[in-house]
FIBADREN-489575 format. One record per residue (C-alpha): residue number from 1; residue in one letter; y, x, z. Coordinates in nm, 2 decimals. Example, Ala and Ser with C-alpha at 12.3 -4.5 7.8 and 13.67 -1.06 7.14 Angstrom:
<recs>
{rec 1 A {-0.45 1.23 0.78}};
{rec 2 S {-0.11 1.37 0.71}};
</recs>
This chain:
<recs>
{rec 1 X {0.39 -4.79 1.91}};
{rec 2 X {0.32 -4.77 1.53}};
{rec 3 X {0.00 -4.91 1.38}};
{rec 4 X {-0.12 -4.56 1.30}};
{rec 5 X {-0.08 -4.44 1.66}};
{rec 6 X {-0.24 -4.75 1.79}};
{rec 7 X {-0.54 -4.71 1.56}};
{rec 8 X {-0.58 -4.34 1.65}};
{rec 9 X {-0.58 -4.43 2.02}};
{rec 10 X {-0.84 -4.71 1.96}};
{rec 11 X {-1.07 -4.48 1.76}};
{rec 12 X {-1.05 -4.20 2.03}};
{rec 13 X {-1.13 -4.45 2.31}};
{rec 14 X {-1.43 -4.59 2.13}};
{rec 15 X {-1.54 -4.24 2.03}};
{rec 16 X {-1.52 -4.12 2.39}};
{rec 17 X {-1.75 -4.40 2.51}};
{rec 18 X {-2.00 -4.35 2.22}};
{rec 19 X {-2.00 -3.97 2.29}};
{rec 20 X {-2.09 -4.04 2.66}};
{rec 21 X {-2.38 -4.26 2.55}};
{rec 22 X {-2.50 -4.05 2.26}};
{rec 23 X {-2.74 -3.81 2.44}};
{rec 24 X {-2.88 -4.03 2.72}};
{rec 25 X {-2.95 -4.33 2.50}};
{rec 26 X {-3.08 -4.12 2.21}};
{rec 27 X {-3.31 -3.93 2.45}};
{rec 28 X {-3.43 -4.25 2.60}};
{rec 29 X {-3.52 -4.40 2.26}};
{rec 30 X {-3.71 -4.08 2.18}};
{rec 31 X {-3.91 -4.12 2.49}};
{rec 32 X {-3.97 -4.48 2.42}};
{rec 33 X {-4.13 -4.42 2.08}};
{rec 34 X {-4.32 -4.10 2.17}};
{rec 35 X {-4.46 -4.22 2.51}};
{rec 36 X {-4.84 -4.23 2.53}};
{rec 37 X {-4.84 -4.49 2.81}};
{rec 38 X {-4.78 -4.86 2.78}};
{rec 39 X {-4.59 -5.07 3.04}};
{rec 40 X {-4.78 -5.35 3.21}};
{rec 41 X {-4.57 -5.62 3.04}};
{rec 42 X {-4.64 -5.45 2.70}};
{rec 43 X {-5.02 -5.46 2.77}};
{rec 44 X {-5.00 -5.83 2.84}};
{rec 45 X {-4.82 -5.88 2.51}};
{rec 46 X {-5.08 -5.68 2.32}};
{rec 47 X {-5.37 -5.89 2.48}};
{rec 48 X {-5.19 -6.21 2.39}};
{rec 49 X {-5.15 -6.12 2.02}};
{rec 50 X {-5.48 -5.93 1.99}};
{rec 51 X {-5.33 -5.59 1.91}};
{rec 52 X {-5.50 -5.26 1.97}};
{rec 53 X {-5.21 -5.04 2.09}};
{rec 54 X {-5.40 -4.72 2.01}};
{rec 55 X {-5.48 -4.81 1.65}};
{rec 56 X {-5.22 -4.66 1.42}};
{rec 57 X {-5.15 -4.80 1.07}};
{rec 58 X {-5.11 -4.67 0.72}};
{rec 59 X {-4.77 -4.74 0.55}};
{rec 60 X {-4.92 -5.03 0.36}};
{rec 61 X {-5.06 -5.19 0.67}};
{rec 62 X {-4.73 -5.13 0.86}};
{rec 63 X {-4.54 -5.30 0.57}};
{rec 64 X {-4.78 -5.59 0.56}};
{rec 65 X {-4.73 -5.64 0.94}};
{rec 66 X {-4.35 -5.64 0.89}};
{rec 67 X {-4.37 -5.90 0.61}};
{rec 68 X {-4.62 -6.12 0.79}};
{rec 69 X {-4.40 -6.12 1.10}};
{rec 70 X {-4.10 -6.21 0.89}};
{rec 71 X {-4.26 -6.50 0.70}};
{rec 72 X {-4.39 -6.64 1.03}};
{rec 73 X {-4.05 -6.60 1.19}};
{rec 74 X {-3.87 -6.78 0.90}};
{rec 75 X {-4.13 -7.07 0.91}};
{rec 76 X {-4.11 -7.11 1.29}};
{rec 77 X {-3.73 -7.10 1.31}};
{rec 78 X {-3.69 -7.33 1.01}};
{rec 79 X {-3.93 -7.58 1.18}};
{rec 80 X {-3.74 -7.55 1.51}};
{rec 81 X {-3.41 -7.62 1.35}};
{rec 82 X {-3.54 -7.92 1.16}};
{rec 83 X {-3.69 -8.09 1.47}};
{rec 84 X {-3.40 -8.00 1.71}};
{rec 85 X {-3.32 -8.37 1.74}};
{rec 86 X {-3.64 -8.41 1.94}};
{rec 87 X {-3.56 -8.12 2.17}};
{rec 88 X {-3.37 -8.11 2.50}};
{rec 89 X {-3.00 -8.00 2.48}};
{rec 90 X {-2.98 -8.09 2.11}};
{rec 91 X {-2.64 -8.24 2.17}};
{rec 92 X {-2.69 -8.46 1.86}};
{rec 93 X {-2.66 -8.17 1.63}};
{rec 94 X {-2.86 -8.11 1.30}};
{rec 95 X {-2.86 -7.92 0.97}};
{rec 96 X {-2.95 -8.02 0.62}};
{rec 97 X {-3.27 -7.86 0.50}};
{rec 98 X {-3.10 -7.60 0.28}};
{rec 99 X {-2.87 -7.50 0.56}};
{rec 100 X {-3.16 -7.47 0.80}};
{rec 101 X {-3.36 -7.25 0.55}};
{rec 102 X {-3.05 -7.03 0.50}};
{rec 103 X {-3.01 -7.00 0.87}};
{rec 104 X {-3.38 -6.92 0.93}};
{rec 105 X {-3.38 -6.65 0.67}};
{rec 106 X {-3.05 -6.52 0.79}};
{rec 107 X {-3.15 -6.47 1.15}};
{rec 108 X {-3.49 -6.33 1.06}};
{rec 109 X {-3.34 -6.07 0.83}};
{rec 110 X {-3.09 -5.95 1.09}};
{rec 111 X {-2.81 -6.09 0.86}};
{rec 112 X {-2.68 -6.37 1.07}};
{rec 113 X {-2.48 -6.52 0.79}};
{rec 114 X {-2.36 -6.87 0.90}};
{rec 115 X {-2.28 -7.14 0.65}};
{rec 116 X {-2.27 -7.38 0.94}};
{rec 117 X {-2.04 -7.42 1.24}};
{rec 118 X {-2.22 -7.31 1.55}};
{rec 119 X {-2.06 -7.56 1.78}};
{rec 120 X {-2.14 -7.85 1.54}};
{rec 121 X {-2.49 -7.77 1.40}};
{rec 122 X {-2.70 -7.59 1.66}};
{rec 123 X {-2.79 -7.72 2.00}};
{rec 124 X {-2.85 -7.51 2.31}};
{rec 125 X {-3.23 -7.50 2.26}};
{rec 126 X {-3.20 -7.38 1.90}};
{rec 127 X {-2.94 -7.12 2.01}};
{rec 128 X {-3.16 -6.99 2.30}};
{rec 129 X {-3.52 -7.03 2.17}};
{rec 130 X {-3.45 -6.97 1.80}};
{rec 131 X {-3.14 -6.77 1.72}};
{rec 132 X {-3.12 -6.55 2.03}};
{rec 133 X {-3.49 -6.46 2.01}};
{rec 134 X {-3.45 -6.36 1.64}};
{rec 135 X {-3.15 -6.15 1.74}};
{rec 136 X {-3.38 -5.94 1.95}};
{rec 137 X {-3.69 -5.91 1.72}};
{rec 138 X {-3.50 -5.87 1.39}};
{rec 139 X {-3.31 -5.58 1.54}};
{rec 140 X {-3.63 -5.44 1.69}};
{rec 141 X {-3.79 -5.46 1.34}};
{rec 142 X {-3.52 -5.24 1.19}};
{rec 143 X {-3.56 -4.99 1.47}};
{rec 144 X {-3.94 -4.98 1.42}};
{rec 145 X {-3.91 -4.91 1.05}};
{rec 146 X {-3.66 -4.63 1.11}};
{rec 147 X {-3.89 -4.47 1.37}};
{rec 148 X {-4.18 -4.49 1.12}};
{rec 149 X {-3.98 -4.31 0.86}};
{rec 150 X {-3.89 -4.03 1.11}};
{rec 151 X {-4.26 -4.00 1.19}};
{rec 152 X {-4.32 -3.95 0.83}};
{rec 153 X {-4.09 -3.66 0.83}};
{rec 154 X {-4.22 -3.51 1.15}};
{rec 155 X {-4.59 -3.54 1.09}};
{rec 156 X {-4.82 -3.36 0.85}};
{rec 157 X {-5.15 -3.42 0.67}};
{rec 158 X {-5.18 -3.78 0.80}};
{rec 159 X {-5.17 -4.13 0.66}};
{rec 160 X {-5.07 -4.29 0.99}};
{rec 161 X {-4.71 -4.39 1.08}};
{rec 162 X {-4.77 -4.56 1.42}};
{rec 163 X {-4.83 -4.93 1.50}};
{rec 164 X {-4.56 -5.19 1.40}};
{rec 165 X {-4.66 -5.42 1.68}};
{rec 166 X {-4.63 -5.15 1.94}};
{rec 167 X {-4.30 -5.03 1.80}};
{rec 168 X {-4.16 -5.38 1.79}};
{rec 169 X {-4.26 -5.45 2.14}};
{rec 170 X {-4.13 -5.13 2.28}};
{rec 171 X {-3.80 -5.16 2.10}};
{rec 172 X {-3.75 -5.51 2.24}};
{rec 173 X {-3.88 -5.45 2.60}};
{rec 174 X {-3.75 -5.10 2.67}};
{rec 175 X {-3.44 -5.07 2.46}};
{rec 176 X {-3.28 -5.41 2.36}};
{rec 177 X {-3.36 -5.63 2.66}};
{rec 178 X {-3.23 -5.39 2.93}};
{rec 179 X {-2.91 -5.30 2.74}};
{rec 180 X {-2.85 -5.67 2.65}};
{rec 181 X {-2.89 -5.77 3.01}};
{rec 182 X {-2.63 -5.52 3.13}};
{rec 183 X {-2.40 -5.62 2.85}};
{rec 184 X {-2.43 -5.99 2.92}};
{rec 185 X {-2.34 -5.93 3.29}};
{rec 186 X {-2.04 -5.73 3.18}};
{rec 187 X {-1.93 -6.00 2.94}};
{rec 188 X {-1.97 -6.26 3.21}};
{rec 189 X {-1.74 -6.05 3.43}};
{rec 190 X {-1.49 -6.04 3.14}};
{rec 191 X {-1.48 -6.42 3.12}};
{rec 192 X {-1.74 -6.51 2.85}};
{rec 193 X {-1.89 -6.84 2.94}};
{rec 194 X {-2.26 -6.90 3.02}};
{rec 195 X {-2.37 -7.26 3.09}};
{rec 196 X {-2.57 -7.55 2.95}};
{rec 197 X {-2.27 -7.78 2.95}};
{rec 198 X {-2.23 -8.05 2.68}};
{rec 199 X {-1.90 -8.08 2.50}};
{rec 200 X {-1.64 -8.27 2.71}};
{rec 201 X {-1.29 -8.38 2.64}};
{rec 202 X {-0.99 -8.29 2.85}};
{rec 203 X {-0.62 -8.37 2.83}};
{rec 204 X {-0.40 -8.06 2.79}};
{rec 205 X {-0.07 -8.00 2.96}};
{rec 206 X {0.11 -8.14 2.65}};
{rec 207 X {-0.09 -8.46 2.66}};
{rec 208 X {-0.32 -8.38 2.37}};
{rec 209 X {-0.69 -8.45 2.38}};
{rec 210 X {-0.91 -8.14 2.33}};
{rec 211 X {-1.29 -8.10 2.32}};
{rec 212 X {-1.41 -7.81 2.53}};
{rec 213 X {-1.74 -7.65 2.41}};
{rec 214 X {-1.98 -7.47 2.64}};
{rec 215 X {-2.32 -7.31 2.62}};
{rec 216 X {-2.53 -7.00 2.69}};
{rec 217 X {-2.27 -6.78 2.51}};
{rec 218 X {-2.27 -6.45 2.71}};
{rec 219 X {-2.65 -6.40 2.67}};
{rec 220 X {-2.63 -6.45 2.29}};
{rec 221 X {-2.30 -6.25 2.25}};
{rec 222 X {-2.46 -5.95 2.41}};
{rec 223 X {-2.75 -5.92 2.17}};
{rec 224 X {-2.54 -6.04 1.88}};
{rec 225 X {-2.34 -5.72 1.91}};
{rec 226 X {-2.59 -5.48 2.05}};
{rec 227 X {-2.85 -5.57 1.78}};
{rec 228 X {-2.59 -5.56 1.50}};
{rec 229 X {-2.67 -5.93 1.44}};
{rec 230 X {-2.33 -6.11 1.44}};
{rec 231 X {-2.42 -6.48 1.45}};
{rec 232 X {-2.14 -6.64 1.65}};
{rec 233 X {-2.20 -6.91 1.90}};
{rec 234 X {-1.87 -7.06 1.78}};
{rec 235 X {-1.74 -7.09 1.43}};
{rec 236 X {-1.45 -6.86 1.51}};
{rec 237 X {-1.70 -6.59 1.62}};
{rec 238 X {-1.56 -6.31 1.82}};
{rec 239 X {-1.20 -6.44 1.77}};
{rec 240 X {-1.30 -6.73 2.00}};
{rec 241 X {-1.18 -6.68 2.36}};
{rec 242 X {-1.51 -6.80 2.50}};
{rec 243 X {-1.69 -6.53 2.31}};
{rec 244 X {-1.42 -6.26 2.34}};
{rec 245 X {-1.17 -6.34 2.61}};
{rec 246 X {-0.94 -6.03 2.60}};
{rec 247 X {-0.88 -5.66 2.53}};
{rec 248 X {-1.15 -5.54 2.77}};
{rec 249 X {-1.43 -5.75 2.62}};
{rec 250 X {-1.31 -5.66 2.27}};
{rec 251 X {-1.36 -5.29 2.35}};
{rec 252 X {-1.70 -5.36 2.50}};
{rec 253 X {-1.81 -5.56 2.19}};
{rec 254 X {-1.70 -5.28 1.95}};
{rec 255 X {-1.89 -5.03 2.16}};
{rec 256 X {-2.20 -5.25 2.16}};
{rec 257 X {-2.18 -5.27 1.78}};
{rec 258 X {-2.19 -4.90 1.75}};
{rec 259 X {-2.38 -4.76 2.05}};
{rec 260 X {-2.74 -4.77 1.92}};
{rec 261 X {-2.66 -4.67 1.55}};
{rec 262 X {-2.46 -4.37 1.67}};
{rec 263 X {-2.73 -4.27 1.93}};
{rec 264 X {-3.02 -4.29 1.69}};
{rec 265 X {-2.93 -3.96 1.52}};
{rec 266 X {-3.00 -3.78 1.85}};
{rec 267 X {-3.34 -3.96 1.86}};
{rec 268 X {-3.40 -3.84 1.50}};
{rec 269 X {-3.31 -3.48 1.59}};
{rec 270 X {-3.55 -3.48 1.88}};
{rec 271 X {-3.83 -3.64 1.69}};
{rec 272 X {-3.82 -3.38 1.40}};
{rec 273 X {-3.76 -3.09 1.65}};
{rec 274 X {-3.42 -3.00 1.52}};
{rec 275 X {-3.12 -3.15 1.69}};
{rec 276 X {-2.89 -3.01 1.42}};
{rec 277 X {-3.03 -3.27 1.18}};
{rec 278 X {-2.91 -3.54 1.42}};
{rec 279 X {-2.57 -3.38 1.44}};
{rec 280 X {-2.54 -3.39 1.06}};
{rec 281 X {-2.63 -3.76 1.06}};
{rec 282 X {-2.37 -3.83 1.32}};
{rec 283 X {-2.11 -3.63 1.12}};
{rec 284 X {-2.18 -3.82 0.80}};
{rec 285 X {-2.17 -4.16 0.98}};
{rec 286 X {-1.86 -4.07 1.18}};
{rec 287 X {-1.67 -3.93 0.87}};
{rec 288 X {-1.73 -4.25 0.67}};
{rec 289 X {-1.63 -4.48 0.95}};
{rec 290 X {-1.32 -4.30 1.05}};
{rec 291 X {-1.22 -4.27 0.69}};
{rec 292 X {-1.26 -4.65 0.64}};
{rec 293 X {-1.06 -4.73 0.96}};
{rec 294 X {-0.78 -4.50 0.85}};
{rec 295 X {-0.76 -4.64 0.50}};
{rec 296 X {-0.77 -5.00 0.62}};
{rec 297 X {-0.51 -4.94 0.89}};
{rec 298 X {-0.28 -4.77 0.63}};
{rec 299 X {-0.32 -5.06 0.39}};
{rec 300 X {-0.24 -5.31 0.66}};
{rec 301 X {0.06 -5.12 0.79}};
{rec 302 X {0.19 -5.07 0.43}};
{rec 303 X {0.16 -5.44 0.37}};
{rec 304 X {0.34 -5.54 0.69}};
{rec 305 X {0.65 -5.74 0.64}};
{rec 306 X {0.86 -5.98 0.85}};
{rec 307 X {0.87 -6.02 1.23}};
{rec 308 X {0.49 -6.06 1.26}};
{rec 309 X {0.41 -5.77 1.03}};
{rec 310 X {0.05 -5.78 0.91}};
{rec 311 X {-0.06 -6.03 1.18}};
{rec 312 X {-0.17 -6.31 0.94}};
{rec 313 X {-0.53 -6.39 1.02}};
{rec 314 X {-0.54 -6.17 1.33}};
{rec 315 X {-0.54 -6.24 1.70}};
{rec 316 X {-0.22 -6.18 1.90}};
{rec 317 X {-0.45 -6.06 2.18}};
{rec 318 X {-0.59 -5.77 1.97}};
{rec 319 X {-0.32 -5.68 1.72}};
{rec 320 X {-0.36 -5.50 1.39}};
{rec 321 X {-0.52 -5.18 1.52}};
{rec 322 X {-0.81 -5.34 1.72}};
{rec 323 X {-0.86 -5.60 1.45}};
{rec 324 X {-0.89 -5.32 1.18}};
{rec 325 X {-1.13 -5.12 1.40}};
{rec 326 X {-1.35 -5.43 1.47}};
{rec 327 X {-1.35 -5.52 1.10}};
{rec 328 X {-1.47 -5.18 0.99}};
{rec 329 X {-1.72 -5.15 1.28}};
{rec 330 X {-1.88 -5.48 1.19}};
{rec 331 X {-1.90 -5.40 0.81}};
{rec 332 X {-1.99 -5.04 0.87}};
{rec 333 X {-2.29 -5.17 1.06}};
{rec 334 X {-2.50 -5.47 0.95}};
{rec 335 X {-2.31 -5.70 1.18}};
{rec 336 X {-2.16 -6.04 1.10}};
{rec 337 X {-1.93 -6.05 1.39}};
{rec 338 X {-1.55 -6.08 1.32}};
{rec 339 X {-1.25 -6.10 1.54}};
{rec 340 X {-1.01 -6.16 1.25}};
{rec 341 X {-1.02 -6.32 0.91}};
{rec 342 X {-1.08 -6.06 0.64}};
{rec 343 X {-0.96 -6.30 0.38}};
{rec 344 X {-0.61 -6.27 0.53}};
{rec 345 X {-0.60 -5.89 0.50}};
{rec 346 X {-0.40 -5.72 0.23}};
{rec 347 X {-0.58 -5.66 -0.10}};
{rec 348 X {-0.68 -5.30 -0.01}};
{rec 349 X {-0.72 -5.38 0.36}};
{rec 350 X {-0.97 -5.65 0.28}};
{rec 351 X {-1.13 -5.43 0.01}};
{rec 352 X {-1.23 -5.16 0.26}};
{rec 353 X {-1.47 -5.38 0.46}};
{rec 354 X {-1.62 -5.49 0.13}};
{rec 355 X {-1.66 -5.12 0.03}};
{rec 356 X {-1.83 -5.05 0.37}};
{rec 357 X {-2.10 -5.29 0.28}};
{rec 358 X {-2.13 -5.16 -0.08}};
{rec 359 X {-2.18 -4.81 0.05}};
{rec 360 X {-2.52 -4.94 0.19}};
{rec 361 X {-2.39 -4.97 0.55}};
{rec 362 X {-2.45 -4.61 0.66}};
{rec 363 X {-2.13 -4.58 0.86}};
{rec 364 X {-2.33 -4.59 1.09}};
{rec 365 X {-2.53 -4.88 0.97}};
{rec 366 X {-2.73 -5.14 1.17}};
{rec 367 X {-2.99 -5.08 1.44}};
{rec 368 X {-3.25 -4.88 1.26}};
{rec 369 X {-3.13 -4.98 0.91}};
{rec 370 X {-2.84 -4.73 0.93}};
{rec 371 X {-3.07 -4.44 1.01}};
{rec 372 X {-3.33 -4.51 0.74}};
{rec 373 X {-3.04 -4.58 0.49}};
{rec 374 X {-2.89 -4.25 0.58}};
{rec 375 X {-3.23 -4.07 0.53}};
{rec 376 X {-3.27 -4.23 0.19}};
{rec 377 X {-2.93 -4.08 0.09}};
{rec 378 X {-3.04 -3.75 0.23}};
{rec 379 X {-3.35 -3.75 0.01}};
{rec 380 X {-3.12 -3.82 -0.29}};
{rec 381 X {-2.88 -3.55 -0.19}};
{rec 382 X {-3.16 -3.29 -0.14}};
{rec 383 X {-3.30 -3.38 -0.48}};
{rec 384 X {-2.96 -3.35 -0.65}};
{rec 385 X {-2.88 -3.02 -0.48}};
{rec 386 X {-3.22 -2.88 -0.58}};
{rec 387 X {-3.15 -2.97 -0.94}};
{rec 388 X {-2.81 -2.81 -0.93}};
{rec 389 X {-2.93 -2.47 -0.79}};
{rec 390 X {-3.27 -2.46 -0.94}};
{rec 391 X {-3.47 -2.48 -0.62}};
{rec 392 X {-3.76 -2.71 -0.53}};
{rec 393 X {-3.61 -3.00 -0.33}};
{rec 394 X {-3.72 -2.98 0.03}};
{rec 395 X {-3.64 -3.18 0.35}};
{rec 396 X {-3.77 -3.05 0.68}};
{rec 397 X {-4.05 -2.87 0.51}};
{rec 398 X {-4.15 -3.16 0.29}};
{rec 399 X {-4.13 -3.15 -0.09}};
{rec 400 X {-3.91 -3.42 -0.24}};
{rec 401 X {-4.12 -3.50 -0.55}};
{rec 402 X {-4.17 -3.79 -0.79}};
{rec 403 X {-4.30 -4.04 -0.53}};
{rec 404 X {-4.03 -3.97 -0.28}};
{rec 405 X {-3.74 -3.98 -0.53}};
{rec 406 X {-3.87 -4.29 -0.69}};
{rec 407 X {-3.89 -4.47 -0.36}};
{rec 408 X {-3.54 -4.36 -0.26}};
{rec 409 X {-3.39 -4.45 -0.59}};
{rec 410 X {-3.55 -4.80 -0.58}};
{rec 411 X {-3.41 -4.85 -0.23}};
{rec 412 X {-3.07 -4.75 -0.36}};
{rec 413 X {-3.09 -4.98 -0.66}};
{rec 414 X {-3.21 -5.29 -0.48}};
{rec 415 X {-2.88 -5.39 -0.32}};
{rec 416 X {-2.65 -5.32 -0.63}};
{rec 417 X {-2.89 -5.52 -0.85}};
{rec 418 X {-2.87 -5.82 -0.61}};
{rec 419 X {-2.50 -5.80 -0.56}};
{rec 420 X {-2.40 -5.76 -0.93}};
{rec 421 X {-2.66 -6.01 -1.07}};
{rec 422 X {-2.59 -6.27 -0.81}};
{rec 423 X {-2.22 -6.24 -0.82}};
{rec 424 X {-2.24 -6.26 -1.20}};
{rec 425 X {-2.44 -6.58 -1.17}};
{rec 426 X {-2.20 -6.73 -0.92}};
{rec 427 X {-1.89 -6.67 -1.13}};
{rec 428 X {-2.03 -6.86 -1.43}};
{rec 429 X {-2.15 -7.17 -1.25}};
{rec 430 X {-1.89 -7.44 -1.16}};
{rec 431 X {-2.07 -7.53 -0.84}};
{rec 432 X {-2.00 -7.19 -0.69}};
{rec 433 X {-1.66 -7.15 -0.85}};
{rec 434 X {-1.54 -7.47 -0.69}};
{rec 435 X {-1.64 -7.34 -0.35}};
{rec 436 X {-1.36 -7.07 -0.37}};
{rec 437 X {-1.03 -7.12 -0.20}};
{rec 438 X {-0.85 -6.89 -0.44}};
{rec 439 X {-0.86 -6.81 -0.81}};
{rec 440 X {-0.82 -6.48 -0.98}};
{rec 441 X {-0.91 -6.14 -0.83}};
{rec 442 X {-0.90 -6.27 -0.47}};
{rec 443 X {-1.14 -6.55 -0.57}};
{rec 444 X {-1.38 -6.29 -0.71}};
{rec 445 X {-1.35 -6.09 -0.39}};
{rec 446 X {-1.45 -6.40 -0.19}};
{rec 447 X {-1.77 -6.45 -0.40}};
{rec 448 X {-1.86 -6.09 -0.42}};
{rec 449 X {-1.80 -6.04 -0.05}};
{rec 450 X {-2.04 -6.33 0.04}};
{rec 451 X {-2.31 -6.19 -0.19}};
{rec 452 X {-2.26 -5.83 -0.07}};
{rec 453 X {-2.28 -5.96 0.29}};
{rec 454 X {-2.61 -6.13 0.23}};
{rec 455 X {-2.77 -5.86 0.02}};
{rec 456 X {-2.68 -5.59 0.27}};
{rec 457 X {-2.79 -5.81 0.57}};
{rec 458 X {-2.44 -5.79 0.71}};
{rec 459 X {-2.35 -6.15 0.76}};
{rec 460 X {-1.97 -6.12 0.81}};
{rec 461 X {-1.77 -6.37 0.61}};
{rec 462 X {-1.45 -6.30 0.41}};
{rec 463 X {-1.35 -6.67 0.47}};
{rec 464 X {-1.21 -6.88 0.19}};
{rec 465 X {-1.55 -6.98 0.06}};
{rec 466 X {-1.72 -7.32 0.13}};
{rec 467 X {-2.07 -7.18 0.13}};
{rec 468 X {-2.25 -7.47 0.29}};
{rec 469 X {-2.39 -7.63 -0.03}};
{rec 470 X {-2.74 -7.61 -0.17}};
{rec 471 X {-2.68 -7.36 -0.45}};
{rec 472 X {-2.51 -7.10 -0.24}};
{rec 473 X {-2.74 -7.16 0.06}};
{rec 474 X {-3.05 -7.09 -0.15}};
{rec 475 X {-2.89 -6.80 -0.35}};
{rec 476 X {-2.77 -6.62 -0.04}};
{rec 477 X {-3.10 -6.68 0.13}};
{rec 478 X {-3.28 -6.52 -0.16}};
{rec 479 X {-3.04 -6.22 -0.14}};
{rec 480 X {-3.09 -6.19 0.23}};
{rec 481 X {-3.47 -6.18 0.21}};
{rec 482 X {-3.50 -5.95 -0.09}};
{rec 483 X {-3.22 -5.73 0.04}};
{rec 484 X {-3.40 -5.68 0.37}};
{rec 485 X {-3.77 -5.65 0.29}};
{rec 486 X {-3.78 -5.48 -0.05}};
{rec 487 X {-3.60 -5.17 0.09}};
{rec 488 X {-3.82 -5.18 0.40}};
{rec 489 X {-4.14 -5.17 0.19}};
{rec 490 X {-4.00 -4.89 -0.02}};
{rec 491 X {-3.89 -4.69 0.29}};
{rec 492 X {-4.23 -4.72 0.44}};
{rec 493 X {-4.38 -4.60 0.11}};
{rec 494 X {-4.15 -4.31 0.13}};
{rec 495 X {-4.26 -4.25 0.49}};
{rec 496 X {-4.63 -4.26 0.40}};
{rec 497 X {-4.58 -4.01 0.11}};
{rec 498 X {-4.39 -3.77 0.34}};
{rec 499 X {-4.65 -3.79 0.63}};
{rec 500 X {-4.93 -3.71 0.39}};
{rec 501 X {-4.78 -3.37 0.30}};
{rec 502 X {-4.81 -3.05 0.48}};
{rec 503 X {-4.51 -2.85 0.60}};
{rec 504 X {-4.38 -2.57 0.38}};
{rec 505 X {-4.26 -2.26 0.57}};
{rec 506 X {-3.89 -2.18 0.57}};
{rec 507 X {-3.80 -1.91 0.33}};
{rec 508 X {-3.49 -1.74 0.19}};
{rec 509 X {-3.49 -2.00 -0.09}};
{rec 510 X {-3.50 -2.30 0.14}};
{rec 511 X {-3.18 -2.50 0.13}};
{rec 512 X {-3.04 -2.56 0.48}};
{rec 513 X {-2.99 -2.93 0.57}};
{rec 514 X {-2.80 -2.87 0.90}};
{rec 515 X {-2.47 -2.72 0.78}};
{rec 516 X {-2.12 -2.86 0.73}};
{rec 517 X {-2.17 -2.80 0.36}};
{rec 518 X {-2.48 -3.03 0.35}};
{rec 519 X {-2.28 -3.29 0.55}};
{rec 520 X {-2.02 -3.29 0.28}};
{rec 521 X {-2.29 -3.32 0.01}};
{rec 522 X {-2.44 -3.63 0.18}};
{rec 523 X {-2.09 -3.79 0.22}};
{rec 524 X {-2.02 -3.72 -0.15}};
{rec 525 X {-2.36 -3.86 -0.25}};
{rec 526 X {-2.29 -4.19 -0.06}};
{rec 527 X {-1.94 -4.22 -0.21}};
{rec 528 X {-2.05 -4.13 -0.57}};
{rec 529 X {-2.35 -4.36 -0.58}};
{rec 530 X {-2.14 -4.66 -0.46}};
{rec 531 X {-1.84 -4.56 -0.67}};
{rec 532 X {-2.03 -4.53 -1.00}};
{rec 533 X {-2.21 -4.86 -0.92}};
{rec 534 X {-1.93 -5.08 -0.80}};
{rec 535 X {-1.60 -4.94 -0.92}};
{rec 536 X {-1.58 -5.18 -1.22}};
{rec 537 X {-1.63 -5.48 -0.99}};
{rec 538 X {-1.39 -5.35 -0.73}};
{rec 539 X {-1.14 -5.29 -1.01}};
{rec 540 X {-1.16 -5.66 -1.11}};
{rec 541 X {-1.13 -5.77 -0.74}};
{rec 542 X {-0.93 -5.60 -0.46}};
{rec 543 X {-0.79 -5.32 -0.68}};
{rec 544 X {-0.66 -5.56 -0.94}};
{rec 545 X {-0.51 -5.78 -0.67}};
{rec 546 X {-0.34 -5.48 -0.51}};
{rec 547 X {-0.19 -5.38 -0.84}};
{rec 548 X {-0.07 -5.72 -0.93}};
</recs>
């Protein structure tokens, strides 16, 4: 079977599973965030932290709550990592302070970039009490912010967007925990390990001594994929047989990556009272992802040569098609999981995952982040269309004016500014240049991929870069924190300005935002914004390498 046919089959299988989950999961999340009643366990949480569940917040208070929770999370996780030698199940592992700070920021921001080797630097207690907990709450934070923005679109004449602490708790208790529990059981049945074993040495059939690692892998693997986190329990990440034993678990992990981001558009349609809006969002996200997978598979099949074809850096268990699909799913979402080494892809094949991140990760994006990133692009598309046809830009009855466009534009500019400025800094300093495995265009791709992965809160690694050194640890930590929370604050400002407006009636002059034409306009906006911003850099990296 050709690579093209294998890829088409893989895409259809994953699409069928996602289609089956789209309506029930999307409807459930709508119910979660519009329910007037609290579960008993949620009321216990509110009493413990002193939250009035009925008191809603303005956008500024909502943003301050997000930032306060993030700063506290970074401080607590950093402290936990630094004292892990005093904790049970530490296994004698430790991190230098700059690596620990990078890790704390990484997992708090839902980036899960790892400049350390999981089986060498993090003991079981840190994995369970620190990293896995952040995998849940960082994903829940993104989901909460997306819901707040949708409330801004659906409400009128109010300055309230909900309560962050309530949204955070509900996202964790009602959405992520139940799904992660089911996923962990399925992964266990598929052969993923789950224990508290210390490393032990065995003798293989060939007489070689080999160290076997253990740990609570299945429980972390489930939320790692479901929450679009990506931090691997092992350094090989989802290429490790203890994390991803075979074809069945590989399919499950791809589905877990995509299931919430592709179900959220249905939630969005229900919350704004127009399911067609959700269909447009799904169409935009699906078009971008399928296009990326197709281009990447074509590049790898074209580059194939010799008896193993394009198998360098890929698992024999998965082959080219499932590796390509996984690579694009993980970079199309804000997930750092990998089941192959992107550094070993062909120039264009490796450039597509980089482009996925530079698009702003809206294909379909991470848990929550994909939806609010998409809506920011919709605001820009509506504004551009209004200018072209001479109509007042409107979205769901809300006027897109100066405040809204300014907020959306600043969100769009934050990531490119971080990527271009930080990459420029990295390529002029010997300490970061010496960390590359390759020179020339491929070496630029290695540096740019790392910065883009951090700034977009993706976390996947291109490989070929020795990032565990103070300068890169601190540079990437700064990119991760700014790249996560500056857009969140601006998105909440956008939500507040939309919620304060009334709703304009639909007239003959109102531009429809539920048509195939509008879907094409949004796709074009995403591609043009990224193309104009990053084409010169891509021309110096993967494009130059492909033409050389």
